[in-house]
ZAMARGU-4260 file (C-alpha; in steps of 0.2 Angstrom, whole numbers, plus 5000, padded with zeros to 4 digits):
<rodrens>
0) 5185/4886/5090 | 5201/4876/5089 | 5210/4887/5076 | 5214/4872/5064 | 5225/4875/5049
5) 5217/4864/5035 | 5224/4860/5018 | 5218/4849/5004 | 5230/4838/4994 | 5230/4845/4976
10) 5236/4828/4969 | 5221/4819/4976 | 5204/4817/4968 | 5199/4810/4951 | 5211/4802/4939
15) 5209/4806/4921 | 5199/4790/4917 | 5186/4795/4930 | 5185/4813/4924 | 5183/4807/4906
20) 5168/4796/4911 | 5159/4809/4922 | 5161/4823/4909 | 5154/4811/4896 | 5139/4807/4907
25) 5136/4825/4912 | 5136/4830/4893 | 5122/4817/4889 | 5112/4821/4905 | 5112/4839/4899
30) 5105/4834/4882 | 5093/4821/4886 | 5089/4822/4904 | 5093/4804/4908 | 5107/4791/4905
35) 5109/4772/4909 | 5126/4768/4917 | 5131/4750/4919 | 5137/4749/4937 | 5142/4763/4948
40) 5150/4776/4937 | 5163/4778/4951 | 5166/4770/4968 | 5160/4785/4978 | 5142/4785/4985
45) 5142/4804/4986 | 5147/4807/4968 | 5135/4793/4962 | 5121/4802/4972 | 5125/4819/4964
50) 5124/4811/4946 | 5108/4801/4950 | 5100/4817/4955 | 5104/4824/4938 | 5096/4808/4929
55) 5109/4795/4929 | 5101/4778/4931 | 5113/4764/4938 | 5109/4747/4931 | 5117/4730/4933
60) 5120/4716/4920 | 5103/4708/4923 | 5094/4724/4919 | 5105/4727/4904 | 5099/4710/4897
65) 5081/4717/4896 | 5085/4735/4890 | 5083/4739/4872 | 5085/4754/4861 | 5094/4765/4874
70) 5111/4773/4877 | 5121/4765/4890 | 5137/4772/4898 | 5152/4760/4900 | 5162/4767/4915
75) 5181/4769/4916 | 5183/4751/4923 | 5179/4743/4905 | 5168/4728/4901 | 5171/4711/4894
80) 5167/4707/4875 | 5150/4699/4880 | 5143/4717/4884 | 5147/4723/4867 | 5139/4708/4859
85) 5123/4711/4869 | 5123/4729/4864 | 5121/4723/4846 | 5107/4711/4850 | 5097/4723/4860
90) 5101/4738/4849 | 5110/4748/4863 | 5121/4763/4859 | 5136/4761/4871 | 5144/4777/4876
95) 5161/4769/4880 | 5171/4779/4893 | 5183/4764/4897 | 5199/4771/4903 | 5212/4771/4889
100) 5225/4762/4902 | 5212/4748/4905 | 5208/4747/4886 | 5227/4745/4882 | 5228/4731/4896
105) 5213/4722/4889 | 5221/4722/4872 | 5237/4715/4879 | 5229/4701/4888 | 5219/4696/4873
110) 5235/4695/4863 | 5243/4684/4876 | 5227/4673/4876 | 5227/4672/4857 | 5245/4665/4859
115) 5239/4652/4871 | 5250/4659/4886 | 5246/4654/4904 | 5239/4670/4910 | 5238/4675/4929
120) 5230/4692/4934 | 5234/4700/4951 | 5218/4709/4955 | 5203/4709/4966 | 5190/4695/4964
125) 5174/4701/4956 | 5180/4719/4953 | 5173/4727/4938 | 5189/4730/4929 | 5195/4712/4933
130) 5179/4705/4925 | 5182/4715/4909 | 5200/4708/4909 | 5194/4690/4912 | 5182/4692/4898
135) 5197/4694/4886 | 5202/4676/4890 | 5185/4668/4889 | 5186/4668/4908 | 5201/4656/4908
140) 5214/4667/4916 | 5218/4664/4934 | 5214/4679/4946 | 5222/4680/4963 | 5222/4695/4975
145) 5236/4687/4987 | 5250/4675/4983 | 5244/4664/4997 | 5229/4659/4985 | 5242/4651/4973
150) 5248/4633/4975 | 5266/4637/4969 | 5272/4619/4967 | 5258/4614/4955 | 5258/4630/4944
155) 5264/4630/4926 | 5283/4633/4925 | 5280/4647/4912 | 5267/4660/4915 | 5262/4678/4909
160) 5258/4690/4924 | 5247/4705/4923 | 5240/4716/4936 | 5224/4726/4938 | 5228/4744/4935
165) 5225/4751/4952 | 5236/4738/4962 | 5251/4742/4972 | 5267/4742/4962 | 5278/4736/4976
170) 5266/4722/4980 | 5266/4717/4961 | 5285/4716/4960 | 5286/4706/4977 | 5274/4693/4969
175) 5285/4693/4954 | 5300/4689/4964 | 5292/4675/4975 | 5286/4667/4959 | 5303/4667/4951
180) 5311/4661/4967 | 5299/4646/4966 | 5306/4641/4949 | 5292/4649/4939 | 5298/4659/4923
185) 5287/4674/4923 | 5284/4685/4908 | 5280/4701/4918 | 5268/4715/4912 | 5268/4730/4923
190) 5251/4737/4919 | 5248/4747/4934 | 5243/4765/4930 | 5256/4777/4935 | 5244/4791/4939
195) 5238/4780/4953 | 5254/4772/4958 | 5263/4789/4959 | 5251/4794/4972 | 5258/4782/4984
200) 5274/4792/4986 | 5265/4809/4985 | 5253/4804/4999 | 5268/4798/5010 | 5275/4815/5009
205) 5259/4823/5012 | 5254/4813/5027 | 5271/4817/5035 | 5267/4836/5035 | 5252/4837/5046
210) 5246/4833/5064 | 5231/4824/5058 | 5225/4817/5041 | 5207/4815/5035 | 5206/4802/5021
215) 5190/4804/5011 | 5185/4789/5000 | 5170/4778/4996 | 5170/4762/5005 | 5169/4752/4989
220) 5185/4759/4982 | 5200/4747/4981 | 5211/4761/4977 | 5205/4770/4993 | 5209/4756/5004
225) 5227/4755/4998 | 5230/4774/4999 | 5222/4775/5016 | 5234/4762/5022 | 5248/4772/5014
230) 5243/4787/5025 | 5240/4777/5040 | 5258/4770/5039 | 5266/4787/5039 | 5254/4796/5051
235) 5245/4786/5064 | 5232/4800/5066 | 5224/4796/5050 | 5205/4795/5049 | 5194/4787/5035
240) 5178/4796/5031 | 5165/4794/5017 | 5157/4811/5020 | 5158/4826/5031 | 5145/4820/5043
245) 5157/4806/5049 | 5170/4818/5056 | 5171/4820/5075 | 5177/4836/5083 | 5187/4827/5096
250) 5199/4820/5083 | 5207/4837/5083 | 5217/4847/5096 | 5220/4866/5098 | 5230/4873/5083
255) 5232/4856/5074 | 5237/4856/5056 | 5225/4845/5046 | 5228/4837/5029 | 5214/4831/5018
260) 5217/4819/5004 | 5208/4805/4995 | 5207/4791/4982 | 5206/4792/4963 | 5188/4790/4964
265) 5185/4805/4977 | 5178/4821/4970 | 5187/4837/4974 | 5170/4845/4979 | 5168/4832/4993
270) 5185/4835/5000 | 5181/4854/5000 | 5165/4850/5010 | 5175/4840/5022 | 5187/4855/5024
275) 5172/4867/5027 | 5165/4855/5041 | 5182/4854/5050 | 5184/4873/5050 | 5168/4874/5060
280) 5176/4865/5075
</rodrens>
């Protein structure tokens, strides 16, 4: 035994939007034994497995088209208007667990679009939240995940800038500055969720306090990738795992202090499982 001291970061784990969606799903699963969910309820394979074992049926938009007379959960990422229109045609009852922060952002983008503003969205191409945001503009807004994608000289001189809710605040303001320096007047809308962005600082402090860091996240989580890199910058001995089977005992030395943390889509039960595994070494 290596006599490891293992602690879980109490600020890590599900954000309130994910908690809300999962609680709604579990309530209906308890009542009716099954529930359709449009896309993965959360970007964490282990939590998705847990809920599918309780009767959650994950479907995509093609499958939604042929579904009628059923209840369908809208996850925290939100959906474009076309999904709500389809639900009326197909007589679907939508259980809307869209995160309130995302809904507010959708509304602001719709208002900007109605005023015919030139809308740019800093976000990940193809991400579920971004698809919902784009839908508020009839898919006319420009989405970019890196400033290098934009041809600055040919851009409009006046733009309205939004961000996917889980992006880095620092990066968002850096983009804003570059645009301004290139003669573009930017109407900036900081729409980044503070429950997510505040974890950046909290994790830096947490990563500094331990010999080794185990970061637990699903591989599909954008937020997980960002927060893992935050930890890695502060502590080079940071390892990324999706579940307890991926942990190797040779990562740890005798009497190491080990910190376990995760993304906003990482369930606490999974981090506890990782802790139990490490304590066997």
